[in-house]
C-alpha positions as CSV (number, residue, x, y, z in Angstrom):
1,X,-36.6,-24.7,37.5
2,X,-34.8,-27.3,35.8
3,X,-31.4,-26.3,33.9
4,X,-31.0,-28.0,30.5
5,X,-27.3,-28.0,30.1
6,X,-27.7,-28.4,26.3
7,X,-28.9,-25.3,26.1
8,X,-25.4,-23.8,26.7
9,X,-25.0,-24.6,22.5
10,X,-26.8,-21.8,21.0
11,X,-25.1,-18.9,19.5
12,X,-26.4,-16.5,21.5
13,X,-25.7,-18.2,25.0
14,X,-21.8,-19.4,23.3
15,X,-21.4,-15.7,23.1
16,X,-22.4,-14.6,26.4
17,X,-19.8,-17.5,27.6
18,X,-17.4,-15.6,25.6
19,X,-18.5,-12.4,27.5
20,X,-18.1,-13.8,30.6
21,X,-14.3,-15.3,29.8
22,X,-13.4,-11.8,29.3
23,X,-13.0,-11.2,32.9
24,X,-9.7,-13.0,32.8
25,X,-8.3,-10.7,30.2
26,X,-9.5,-7.6,32.3
27,X,-8.1,-8.8,35.2
28,X,-4.5,-8.8,33.5
29,X,-5.2,-5.6,31.7
30,X,-5.7,-3.7,34.6
31,X,-2.1,-4.3,36.1
32,X,-0.9,-2.3,33.8
33,X,-3.3,0.7,33.7
34,X,-1.1,3.4,33.5
35,X,0.2,2.8,29.8
36,X,-2.1,4.2,27.2
37,X,-1.8,1.1,25.0
38,X,-3.3,-0.7,27.7
39,X,-5.9,1.5,28.1
40,X,-7.1,1.1,24.3
41,X,-7.0,-2.3,24.4
42,X,-9.0,-2.8,27.4
43,X,-11.1,-0.1,25.7
44,X,-11.4,-2.3,22.4
45,X,-12.2,-5.3,24.5
46,X,-15.2,-3.2,26.8
47,X,-16.3,-2.4,23.0
48,X,-16.2,-5.9,22.0
49,X,-18.0,-7.4,25.3
50,X,-20.8,-5.0,24.5
51,X,-21.4,-5.9,20.8
52,X,-21.6,-9.7,21.8
53,X,-24.1,-8.6,24.4
54,X,-26.5,-6.7,22.0
55,X,-25.7,-9.5,19.4
56,X,-26.4,-12.6,22.1
57,X,-29.8,-10.6,22.6
58,X,-30.6,-10.4,18.9
59,X,-29.3,-13.8,17.8
60,X,-31.9,-15.5,20.8
61,X,-35.0,-13.9,19.5
62,X,-33.9,-14.5,15.6
63,X,-33.8,-17.7,16.2
64,X,-36.6,-18.1,18.9
65,X,-33.4,-19.9,21.2
66,X,-34.5,-17.6,24.2
67,X,-33.2,-20.0,26.8
68,X,-33.8,-20.6,30.7
69,X,-30.0,-20.8,30.3
70,X,-29.6,-17.7,28.8
71,X,-31.5,-15.8,31.1
72,X,-28.5,-17.1,33.7
73,X,-25.6,-16.8,31.5
74,X,-26.3,-13.2,30.0
75,X,-26.9,-10.9,32.9
76,X,-24.0,-13.6,34.9
77,X,-21.5,-13.0,32.1
78,X,-22.8,-9.1,32.4
79,X,-22.2,-8.8,36.0
80,X,-19.0,-10.8,36.1
81,X,-17.5,-8.7,33.7
82,X,-18.5,-5.7,35.3
83,X,-17.8,-6.6,38.6
84,X,-14.1,-7.8,37.5
85,X,-13.5,-4.3,36.1
86,X,-15.3,-2.3,38.7
87,X,-12.9,-4.2,41.6
88,X,-9.8,-3.6,39.3
89,X,-10.5,0.2,39.2
90,X,-11.2,-0.2,42.6
91,X,-7.9,-1.6,43.5
92,X,-5.8,0.7,41.1
93,X,-7.5,4.0,42.8
94,X,-9.6,5.0,39.5
95,X,-13.0,4.6,41.2
96,X,-14.1,6.0,45.0
97,X,-15.1,3.6,47.6
98,X,-18.8,4.8,47.4
99,X,-19.0,4.2,43.7
100,X,-17.1,0.8,43.7
101,X,-19.5,-0.7,47.1
102,X,-22.9,1.1,45.2
103,X,-22.5,-1.1,42.1
104,X,-20.6,-4.3,43.9
105,X,-23.6,-4.1,46.6
106,X,-26.4,-3.7,43.8
107,X,-25.3,-6.6,41.7
108,X,-24.5,-9.0,44.4
109,X,-28.1,-8.2,46.2
110,X,-30.0,-8.6,42.8
111,X,-27.7,-11.8,42.1
112,X,-28.5,-13.3,45.5
113,X,-32.2,-11.8,45.0
114,X,-32.6,-13.2,41.5
115,X,-31.7,-16.8,42.9
116,X,-34.2,-16.5,46.1
117,X,-37.2,-15.2,43.7
118,X,-36.3,-17.7,41.1
119,X,-36.6,-21.2,43.6
120,X,-40.0,-19.3,44.7
121,X,-41.6,-18.7,41.1
122,X,-39.7,-21.3,39.3
123,X,-38.3,-19.1,36.4
124,X,-35.9,-16.8,35.6
125,X,-37.0,-13.5,35.7
126,X,-36.3,-12.2,32.4
127,X,-34.2,-8.7,32.6
128,X,-36.1,-5.5,32.1
129,X,-35.1,-1.9,30.6
130,X,-34.5,0.2,33.4
131,X,-31.5,-2.7,34.3
132,X,-30.1,-2.7,30.5
133,X,-30.6,1.1,30.7
134,X,-28.5,0.9,33.8
135,X,-25.6,-1.0,32.6
136,X,-24.8,0.6,29.5
137,X,-24.8,4.2,31.8
138,X,-22.6,2.1,33.7
139,X,-20.5,0.8,30.7
140,X,-20.3,4.5,30.0
141,X,-19.0,5.4,32.9
142,X,-16.0,3.1,32.8
143,X,-15.4,3.6,29.2
144,X,-15.0,7.4,30.2
145,X,-12.5,6.4,33.1
146,X,-10.7,3.8,30.5
147,X,-10.3,6.6,28.3
148,X,-8.7,8.5,31.0
149,X,-11.4,11.4,30.3
150,X,-11.2,14.6,32.5
151,X,-13.5,13.7,35.2
152,X,-14.4,17.4,36.2
153,X,-16.3,17.8,32.4
154,X,-19.7,17.8,32.2
155,X,-20.1,14.5,30.2
156,X,-18.5,12.6,32.5
157,X,-20.2,13.9,35.6
158,X,-23.4,14.1,34.2
159,X,-23.0,10.1,33.1
160,X,-21.6,9.3,36.9
161,X,-24.4,10.6,38.3
162,X,-26.7,9.5,36.1
163,X,-25.1,6.0,37.2
164,X,-25.5,6.5,40.4
165,X,-29.4,7.3,40.1
166,X,-30.1,4.6,38.2
167,X,-28.7,2.1,40.2
168,X,-31.1,2.7,42.8
169,X,-34.3,3.3,40.5
170,X,-33.1,-0.4,39.0
171,X,-32.7,-1.5,42.6
172,X,-36.3,-0.4,43.5
173,X,-37.9,-1.7,40.0
174,X,-36.0,-5.8,40.5
175,X,-37.8,-5.3,43.9
176,X,-41.4,-4.6,42.8
177,X,-40.9,-6.5,39.9
178,X,-39.6,-9.6,42.0
179,X,-42.7,-8.7,44.4
180,X,-45.4,-8.8,41.6
181,X,-44.2,-12.5,40.0
182,X,-44.2,-13.8,43.7
183,X,-47.8,-12.5,44.1
184,X,-48.7,-13.6,40.6
185,X,-47.3,-17.0,41.8
186,X,-49.0,-17.0,44.8
187,X,-52.4,-16.2,42.9
188,X,-51.7,-19.2,40.0
189,X,-51.6,-16.4,37.3
190,X,-48.1,-17.1,36.8
């Protein structure tokens, strides 16, 4: 697969790049997370990042600008932004080590696996609905933590445990899809 760097100039890819660079203010905002104002600013930036994530996919499809570069930048921006947030939440004691390792481990393995599968099949595998639902659910857990919601209430626990289940489910689905794409490549049906 050859990457065409001219593809970066699409509206959707520029939005994904903007979301990628949101990791920088996220990193610094969490240094002053004890202040409510900082929590609200962080929450607002998370909402803004979520809107760009929805918008970039919409624009790519609307203007027929779905690109191989976009298939890389979009999930990379998600993984970097969520990764930075989870790392900082872990460092300041807002998430436990199990949850931290589960989320970071999943993303690292999927990222490396994605590179390997792309080299084998010659295309970037598009994201799937289970992966998107998992990211949305993890995002909801993060937003509830940022808003300092009581972690003993049913809503928080529901989203928290659902996110753990979805992490495992999405990982299994990614492995299954990778195997299917590799089989298609080997049988010449891709």
